[in-house]
N, C-alpha and C positions, 0 to 999 in steps of 0.2 A: 689782431682783434681778439677780445676776450668777452665772453658773456659773464654777467654778474648774477649769481643766483640769489633769490629771495630767501627769507627764513624757511619757507616751504620750498624744498629743492625741486619741486615740480613746476615752479613759477620763476619768471625772470624779474630781476630788480633793475637790470640795465645792461649796457654794452659799452665797451671802451675800445678806442682804436687810435691809430695815428694816420693823419692825412699825408699826402706827399707834397703839400704846399700850404700856404696860409689861406685862411677863410675868415670871414666876419661872422657868419652864422652857419650852423649845421643842424640838420634834422635827419632822423632815421625812421624807417618803417621796417618791420620784421615779418610782415605777413602779406603775401601777394594778393590776397582777396580782400584786404582791408586797407582803406586809404588813410588810416590814422598815422600821423607822424609825431614823433616825440622830439622835444628840444634837447640839444646837447650843450654842454658847458666846456669851454676851452680851459684847460688846466695848465699847460706849459708847452712850449715849442709848437708842434703840430698835433699834440695829443688832445683828444676830446672824450668826454664821458657823458653818456645819455641815460637818463632815468626812464624806466619803462613802467607803464601802467601795471601796478602790482597784481592785477587779475590775469595777466597774460601768461598762459602756460607755455612751458618749454616746447611742447609738442606743436604749438601753433606757430612757432617761428620757422618759416620755410624760405626766407630770403633776407638779405640785408641790403636795403636800398638807402643810399646816402645822398642827401641833397645839400649842396653848399652854395653860399652866396658871398660875394666880395672877395677880398684878399688881394 
């Protein structure tokens, strides 16, 4: 898993990772006290890239919750 930094290094632009199997749709959440999930895009194989709300600060990311469907 890799975090993608925004132009402002104190903020996140996204996250990318590989799953251990196929999926039809993937969403992530990066903060345990916020129920906001971000959509991910399948790029190749089991690799997914998720764009994050540009206002999210790196310091607010306290977990990585991944939800997948299908596959």
